[in-house]
C-alpha positions as a Markdown table, in Angstrom:
| # | Residue | x | y | z |
|---|---|---|---|---|
| 1 | Met | 28.8 | -39.8 | -7.6 |
| 2 | Lys | 25.6 | -40.3 | -9.3 |
| 3 | Leu | 23.6 | -38.0 | -6.9 |
| 4 | Arg | 26.3 | -35.5 | -7.1 |
| 5 | Glu | 25.8 | -34.9 | -11.5 |
| 6 | Asn | 22.2 | -35.4 | -11.2 |
| 7 | Asp | 20.8 | -31.4 | -11.8 |
| 8 | Asn | 17.8 | -32.0 | -9.9 |
| 9 | Val | 19.6 | -32.9 | -7.1 |
| 10 | Val | 21.7 | -29.8 | -7.4 |
| 11 | Gly | 18.9 | -27.8 | -8.0 |
| 12 | Tyr | 17.3 | -28.8 | -4.4 |
| 13 | Val | 20.5 | -28.2 | -2.7 |
| 14 | Phe | 21.0 | -24.5 | -3.4 |
| 15 | Ala | 17.9 | -24.3 | -3.7 |
| 16 | Ala | 17.2 | -26.1 | -0.3 |
| 17 | Pro | 17.4 | -23.3 | 2.2 |
| 18 | Phe | 14.6 | -21.1 | 0.4 |
| 19 | Ile | 12.3 | -23.8 | 0.5 |
| 20 | Leu | 12.7 | -24.2 | 4.3 |
| 21 | Gly | 12.0 | -20.9 | 5.2 |
| 22 | Phe | 9.3 | -20.7 | 2.7 |
| 23 | Leu | 8.0 | -23.7 | 4.8 |
| 24 | Ile | 9.1 | -22.7 | 8.3 |
| 25 | Phe | 8.3 | -19.4 | 8.2 |
| 26 | Thr | 5.8 | -18.4 | 6.2 |
| 27 | Leu | 3.5 | -21.9 | 5.1 |
| 28 | Tyr | 3.5 | -22.7 | 8.8 |
| 29 | Pro | 2.3 | -19.2 | 9.9 |
| 30 | Ile | -0.7 | -19.2 | 7.8 |
| 31 | Leu | -1.7 | -22.6 | 8.0 |
| 32 | Ser | -1.2 | -22.0 | 12.2 |
| 33 | Ser | -3.0 | -18.7 | 11.5 |
| 34 | Leu | -5.9 | -20.5 | 10.1 |
| 35 | Phe | -6.3 | -23.3 | 12.4 |
| 36 | Tyr | -5.9 | -20.7 | 15.0 |
| 37 | Ser | -8.8 | -18.6 | 13.7 |
| 38 | Phe | -11.6 | -21.1 | 14.8 |
| 39 | Thr | -10.2 | -21.4 | 18.4 |
| 40 | Glu | -9.8 | -18.9 | 21.4 |
| 41 | Tyr | -6.3 | -18.7 | 22.4 |
| 42 | Asn | -4.8 | -16.1 | 24.1 |
| 43 | Leu | -1.0 | -17.3 | 24.2 |
| 44 | Met | -1.2 | -18.4 | 27.9 |
| 45 | Glu | -3.3 | -21.3 | 27.9 |
| 46 | Ser | -3.4 | -24.3 | 25.2 |
| 47 | Pro | -5.7 | -23.5 | 22.1 |
| 48 | Arg | -9.9 | -24.1 | 22.7 |
| 49 | Trp | -11.7 | -25.1 | 19.9 |
| 50 | Val | -15.2 | -22.8 | 19.1 |
| 51 | Gly | -15.8 | -23.4 | 15.3 |
| 52 | Leu | -17.3 | -20.1 | 13.5 |
| 53 | Ser | -17.5 | -18.3 | 17.0 |
| 54 | Asn | -14.7 | -15.7 | 16.6 |
| 55 | Tyr | -16.4 | -15.2 | 12.7 |
| 56 | Glu | -19.5 | -14.5 | 14.3 |
| 57 | Lys | -18.6 | -11.9 | 16.8 |
| 58 | Ile | -17.0 | -10.2 | 14.5 |
| 59 | Phe | -19.8 | -9.7 | 12.0 |
| 60 | Leu | -23.2 | -9.3 | 15.0 |
| 61 | Asp | -21.1 | -8.1 | 17.3 |
| 62 | Asp | -18.0 | -6.2 | 17.0 |
| 63 | Glu | -19.2 | -2.3 | 16.2 |
| 64 | Lys | -15.7 | -1.4 | 16.5 |
| 65 | Ile | -14.1 | -3.5 | 13.3 |
| 66 | Trp | -16.7 | -1.0 | 11.0 |
| 67 | Lys | -15.2 | 1.2 | 11.6 |
| 68 | Ser | -11.7 | 0.4 | 11.4 |
| 69 | Phe | -13.5 | -0.9 | 7.9 |
| 70 | Glu | -14.9 | 2.3 | 7.2 |
| 71 | Val | -11.5 | 3.8 | 8.0 |
| 72 | Thr | -9.3 | 1.6 | 5.9 |
| 73 | Phe | -11.2 | 1.4 | 2.2 |
| 74 | Thr | -11.4 | 5.6 | 2.8 |
| 75 | Tyr | -7.6 | 5.3 | 3.4 |
| 76 | Val | -7.3 | 2.7 | 0.4 |
| 77 | Phe | -9.2 | 4.1 | -2.2 |
| 78 | Ala | -8.4 | 8.0 | -1.6 |
| 79 | Ser | -4.5 | 7.0 | -1.1 |
| 80 | Val | -3.9 | 5.0 | -4.0 |
| 81 | Pro | -5.6 | 7.1 | -6.4 |
| 82 | Leu | -3.2 | 10.6 | -5.1 |
| 83 | Arg | -0.4 | 8.3 | -4.6 |
| 84 | Leu | -0.2 | 6.8 | -8.3 |
| 85 | Gly | -1.0 | 10.1 | -9.9 |
| 86 | Phe | 1.4 | 12.2 | -8.2 |
| 87 | Ala | 3.8 | 9.4 | -9.7 |
| 88 | Leu | 2.6 | 9.9 | -12.9 |
| 89 | Ile | 2.6 | 13.5 | -13.0 |
| 90 | Val | 6.6 | 13.5 | -11.4 |
| 91 | Ala | 7.9 | 10.9 | -13.6 |
| 92 | Met | 6.7 | 12.7 | -16.9 |
| 93 | Leu | 8.5 | 15.8 | -15.4 |
| 94 | Leu | 11.7 | 13.5 | -14.8 |
| 95 | Asn | 11.3 | 11.8 | -17.9 |
| 96 | Lys | 13.1 | 14.8 | -19.5 |
| 97 | Ala | 17.5 | 14.5 | -21.2 |
| 98 | Ile | 18.3 | 17.7 | -19.4 |
| 99 | Ser | 22.0 | 17.9 | -16.9 |
| 100 | Gly | 21.4 | 16.7 | -13.7 |
| 101 | Ile | 17.9 | 15.3 | -14.1 |
| 102 | Gly | 19.5 | 11.9 | -12.1 |
| 103 | Val | 19.8 | 14.5 | -9.2 |
| 104 | Tyr | 16.0 | 15.4 | -8.9 |
| 105 | Arg | 15.1 | 11.2 | -9.2 |
| 106 | Ser | 17.3 | 10.3 | -6.3 |
| 107 | Ala | 15.7 | 13.6 | -4.4 |
| 108 | Tyr | 12.2 | 12.2 | -5.3 |
| 109 | Tyr | 12.8 | 8.7 | -4.4 |
| 110 | Leu | 14.1 | 9.4 | -1.3 |
| 111 | Pro | 10.8 | 9.6 | 1.0 |
| 112 | Ser | 10.1 | 6.3 | -0.6 |
| 113 | Leu | 13.0 | 4.6 | 0.1 |
| 114 | Ile | 13.0 | 5.5 | 4.2 |
| 115 | Gly | 9.9 | 4.0 | 3.9 |
| 116 | Gly | 7.3 | 4.1 | 6.4 |
| 117 | Ser | 9.6 | 4.2 | 10.0 |
| 118 | Val | 9.1 | 5.4 | 12.6 |
| 119 | Ala | 11.0 | 8.6 | 12.3 |
| 120 | Val | 8.9 | 9.3 | 9.6 |
| 121 | Ser | 6.1 | 9.1 | 11.3 |
| 122 | Ile | 7.1 | 11.4 | 14.5 |
| 123 | Met | 8.0 | 13.6 | 11.9 |
| 124 | Trp | 4.9 | 13.9 | 10.2 |
| 125 | Thr | 3.4 | 14.7 | 14.0 |
| 126 | Gln | 5.4 | 17.4 | 14.5 |
| 127 | Ile | 4.8 | 19.0 | 11.0 |
| 128 | Phe | 0.7 | 18.8 | 11.2 |
| 129 | Gly | 0.6 | 18.8 | 15.6 |
| 130 | Asp | -1.3 | 22.3 | 16.8 |
| 131 | Lys | 2.3 | 24.2 | 16.9 |
| 132 | Gly | 4.1 | 22.2 | 13.9 |
| 133 | Leu | 5.5 | 23.4 | 11.0 |
| 134 | Leu | 2.2 | 23.5 | 8.7 |
| 135 | Asn | 0.9 | 26.0 | 11.5 |
| 136 | Ser | 3.7 | 28.0 | 11.7 |
| 137 | Ser | 3.9 | 28.2 | 7.6 |
| 138 | Leu | 0.0 | 29.6 | 7.8 |
| 139 | Ser | 0.5 | 31.9 | 10.2 |
| 140 | Leu | 3.4 | 33.7 | 7.8 |
| 141 | Ile | 0.6 | 34.2 | 5.4 |
| 142 | Gly | -1.9 | 35.8 | 7.7 |
| 143 | Ile | -3.9 | 32.6 | 8.6 |
| 144 | His | -3.3 | 32.0 | 12.2 |
| 145 | Thr | -4.6 | 28.5 | 13.9 |
| 146 | Asp | -3.7 | 26.5 | 17.0 |
| 147 | Thr | -5.8 | 23.5 | 14.8 |
| 148 | Ser | -3.5 | 20.3 | 15.7 |
| 149 | Trp | -4.4 | 19.0 | 12.4 |
| 150 | Ile | -3.5 | 14.8 | 13.8 |
| 151 | Gly | -5.5 | 15.4 | 16.4 |
| 152 | Ser | -8.3 | 16.4 | 15.0 |
| 153 | Pro | -11.0 | 13.8 | 13.9 |
| 154 | Gly | -12.2 | 15.8 | 10.2 |
| 155 | Thr | -8.1 | 15.7 | 9.4 |
| 156 | Ala | -6.6 | 12.9 | 11.1 |
| 157 | Leu | -7.1 | 10.6 | 8.8 |
| 158 | Trp | -6.0 | 12.7 | 5.7 |
| 159 | Thr | -2.6 | 12.9 | 7.7 |
| 160 | Leu | -1.9 | 9.3 | 7.3 |
| 161 | Ile | -2.8 | 9.9 | 3.9 |
| 162 | Ala | -0.9 | 12.8 | 2.6 |
| 163 | Leu | 2.1 | 11.0 | 4.5 |
| 164 | Ser | 1.2 | 7.9 | 1.6 |
| 165 | Val | 1.2 | 10.2 | -0.8 |
| 166 | Trp | 4.0 | 11.5 | 0.0 |
| 167 | Gln | 6.5 | 8.5 | -0.3 |
| 168 | Phe | 5.5 | 8.1 | -4.5 |
| 169 | Gly | 9.0 | 7.6 | -5.3 |
| 170 | Ser | 8.8 | 3.4 | -5.7 |
| 171 | Ser | 5.6 | 3.7 | -8.3 |
| 172 | Met | 7.3 | 7.2 | -10.2 |
| 173 | Leu | 10.2 | 5.1 | -10.8 |
| 174 | Ile | 8.2 | 2.4 | -12.6 |
| 175 | Phe | 6.4 | 4.7 | -14.1 |
| 176 | Leu | 9.4 | 5.8 | -15.3 |
| 177 | Ala | 11.0 | 3.2 | -16.8 |
| 178 | Gly | 7.2 | 2.6 | -18.8 |
| 179 | Leu | 7.5 | 5.9 | -20.0 |
| 180 | Lys | 11.1 | 5.0 | -21.4 |
| 181 | Asn | 10.1 | 2.0 | -23.0 |
| 182 | Ile | 7.6 | 3.7 | -25.3 |
| 183 | Pro | 8.8 | 4.7 | -28.7 |
| 184 | Ile | 9.4 | 8.3 | -29.4 |
| 185 | Ser | 8.1 | 8.3 | -32.9 |
| 186 | Tyr | 4.6 | 7.7 | -31.8 |
| 187 | Tyr | 5.0 | 11.5 | -30.5 |
| 188 | Glu | 6.7 | 12.3 | -33.6 |
| 189 | Ala | 4.0 | 11.4 | -35.8 |
| 190 | Ala | 1.5 | 12.5 | -33.6 |
| 191 | Gly | 2.8 | 15.6 | -33.3 |
| 192 | Val | 2.9 | 15.5 | -37.2 |
| 193 | Asp | -0.8 | 14.8 | -38.1 |
| 194 | Gly | -1.2 | 18.3 | -35.3 |
| 195 | Ala | -2.2 | 15.9 | -32.0 |
| 196 | Asn | -1.7 | 18.4 | -29.0 |
| 197 | Ala | -0.4 | 17.6 | -25.6 |
| 198 | Trp | -3.5 | 16.0 | -23.9 |
| 199 | Gln | -4.2 | 13.7 | -27.1 |
| 200 | Arg | -0.8 | 12.9 | -27.2 |
| 201 | Phe | -1.2 | 12.0 | -23.2 |
| 202 | Phe | -4.8 | 10.4 | -23.2 |
| 203 | Lys | -3.6 | 8.2 | -26.9 |
| 204 | Ile | -0.2 | 7.1 | -26.7 |
| 205 | Thr | 0.8 | 7.6 | -23.0 |
| 206 | Leu | -2.0 | 6.2 | -21.4 |
| 207 | Pro | -3.1 | 3.2 | -23.7 |
| 208 | Leu | 0.9 | 1.8 | -23.6 |
| 209 | Leu | 1.5 | 2.7 | -19.6 |
| 210 | Ser | -1.8 | 0.6 | -19.0 |
| 211 | Pro | 0.5 | -2.4 | -18.5 |
| 212 | Ile | 2.6 | -0.7 | -15.4 |
| 213 | Ile | -0.7 | 1.3 | -14.0 |
| 214 | Leu | -2.1 | -2.1 | -13.5 |
| 215 | Phe | 1.1 | -3.4 | -11.9 |
| 216 | Asn | 1.2 | -0.5 | -9.5 |
| 217 | Leu | -2.3 | -0.4 | -8.8 |
| 218 | Ile | -2.3 | -4.0 | -7.8 |
| 219 | Met | 1.1 | -3.2 | -5.8 |
| 220 | Gln | -0.2 | -0.4 | -4.0 |
| 221 | Thr | -3.6 | -1.5 | -2.8 |
| 222 | Ile | -2.3 | -4.3 | -1.3 |
| 223 | Ser | 0.4 | -2.2 | 0.2 |
| 224 | Ala | -2.4 | 0.3 | 1.0 |
| 225 | Phe | -4.7 | -2.5 | 3.4 |
| 226 | Met | -1.0 | -3.6 | 4.7 |
| 227 | Thr | -0.3 | -0.3 | 6.4 |
| 228 | Phe | 0.6 | 0.1 | 10.1 |
| 229 | Thr | 3.5 | 2.1 | 11.4 |
| 230 | Pro | 2.0 | 5.2 | 10.5 |
| 231 | Ala | -1.1 | 4.5 | 12.2 |
| 232 | Tyr | 0.1 | 3.1 | 15.4 |
| 233 | Ile | 3.0 | 5.8 | 15.3 |
| 234 | Ile | 0.6 | 8.9 | 15.3 |
| 235 | Ser | -1.9 | 7.5 | 17.4 |
| 236 | Arg | -0.2 | 6.2 | 20.0 |
| 237 | Gly | -1.3 | 2.6 | 19.4 |
| 238 | Glu | -4.9 | 3.7 | 20.0 |
| 239 | Gly | -6.3 | 4.4 | 16.7 |
| 240 | Gly | -7.8 | 8.0 | 17.6 |
| 241 | Pro | -9.0 | 10.3 | 17.6 |
| 242 | Leu | -12.1 | 9.1 | 17.7 |
| 243 | Asp | -11.3 | 6.2 | 15.8 |
| 244 | Asn | -10.6 | 8.0 | 13.0 |
| 245 | Thr | -7.5 | 6.2 | 12.2 |
| 246 | Leu | -8.2 | 3.3 | 13.3 |
| 247 | Leu | -7.0 | 1.2 | 10.8 |
| 248 | Tyr | -8.0 | -2.6 | 10.7 |
| 249 | Ser | -3.8 | -3.7 | 10.6 |
| 250 | Leu | -4.1 | -1.7 | 14.0 |
| 251 | Tyr | -7.4 | -2.8 | 15.3 |
| 252 | Leu | -5.9 | -6.2 | 13.9 |
| 253 | Tyr | -2.5 | -5.7 | 15.9 |
| 254 | Arg | -4.3 | -4.5 | 19.1 |
| 255 | Arg | -6.9 | -7.6 | 19.3 |
| 256 | Ala | -4.0 | -9.9 | 19.3 |
| 257 | Phe | -1.2 | -8.2 | 21.4 |
| 258 | Val | -2.7 | -5.6 | 23.7 |
| 259 | Phe | -5.8 | -7.9 | 24.5 |
| 260 | Phe | -4.2 | -11.3 | 24.0 |
| 261 | Glu | -7.1 | -12.9 | 21.1 |
| 262 | Met | -4.9 | -14.4 | 19.2 |
| 263 | Gly | -8.1 | -16.5 | 17.8 |
| 264 | Tyr | -9.9 | -13.3 | 17.0 |
| 265 | Ala | -7.1 | -11.8 | 15.5 |
| 266 | Ser | -6.5 | -14.6 | 12.9 |
| 267 | Ala | -10.2 | -14.4 | 11.5 |
| 268 | Met | -9.8 | -10.7 | 11.5 |
| 269 | Ala | -6.8 | -11.3 | 9.3 |
| 270 | Trp | -8.3 | -14.4 | 7.0 |
| 271 | Ile | -11.5 | -11.8 | 6.5 |
| 272 | Met | -8.8 | -8.9 | 5.4 |
| 273 | Leu | -6.8 | -11.7 | 3.1 |
| 274 | Ile | -10.5 | -13.0 | 1.2 |
| 275 | Ile | -11.4 | -8.8 | 0.9 |
| 276 | Val | -8.2 | -7.6 | -0.5 |
| 277 | Gly | -8.1 | -11.0 | -2.6 |
| 278 | Val | -11.9 | -10.2 | -3.8 |
| 279 | Ile | -10.1 | -6.6 | -4.5 |
| 280 | Ala | -7.0 | -7.7 | -6.6 |
| 281 | Leu | -9.9 | -10.3 | -8.3 |
| 282 | Val | -12.0 | -7.8 | -9.6 |
| 283 | Ile | -9.0 | -5.3 | -11.0 |
| 284 | Phe | -8.2 | -8.2 | -12.7 |
| 285 | Lys | -10.9 | -8.9 | -14.1 |
| 286 | Thr | -11.6 | -4.7 | -15.2 |
| 287 | Ser | -8.3 | -4.9 | -16.4 |
| 288 | Thr | -9.4 | -6.4 | -20.0 |
| 289 | Tyr | -11.4 | -2.8 | -20.4 |
| 290 | Trp | -8.7 | -0.9 | -19.9 |
| 291 | Val | -4.9 | -2.0 | -20.4 |
| 292 | His | -3.5 | -2.2 | -23.9 |
| 293 | Tyr | -1.1 | -5.2 | -24.9 |
| 294 | Glu | 0.7 | -4.5 | -28.1 |
| 295 | Ser | 1.1 | -8.8 | -28.1 |
| 296 | Lys | -2.7 | -8.6 | -28.1 |
| 297 | Glu | -2.9 | -6.1 | -30.5 |
| 298 | Ala | -1.0 | -7.5 | -33.0 |
| 299 | Lys | -3.2 | -11.1 | -33.2 |
């Protein structure tokens, strides 16, 4: 009777499904992958301890992993700013009190709702193929080409970047919520003082929206490093052409589930975790110079 009346016990009982799920499906796999990263493991045999051999091989013997780093960092540092830039522009355009604005907001959010699915990736191959929609549209204005944008080493990665930018809806909604929290009186006062649209944007909108920009930047950077499905579908799991779409996540998958090098793949995963953690830490540390908090200003 006393146990049932104890609020802590009741709380733990209700939280038990989540706690157990976290321990079994999150914490245990994380710790297991850390152990496997120091072993040679192929799923068929028992893990064999090899110490730091996997990490040494990654940095000293694996030339292809450096190509995957190049592709991944190009993808992240190109797609994230472009995605956030388009999201902010569209959010500002949709931050208007006009009839039917909800329909437009839903339409712009739809690509993000369906996500980086297999169907979207297949559609992308049809758009940027040698006989795809892009080339057909160019032929209508007199530009005739049979280039496969998705199969050309120079443009293949940029088609993946374009797909990422196209799915800016989630960031747009977050920016839109932030824009609605900026008091209209600030813009009215600036207008009275003679500030033009650019001055209002850089002196009011960006500073007050900077915490939202920080949040979106962190989330979209992490998401970009985790991108897998489009690269897998578009390159048919190979990372081609000439490894120009070999994202780190795709190369990790190939090591784990094509070559069955689970220990090596686990080491790759931990290296990427450290890289993403360092980048997130740098963003947080530098945010003190460009993120504006009203509560801090009030002090």
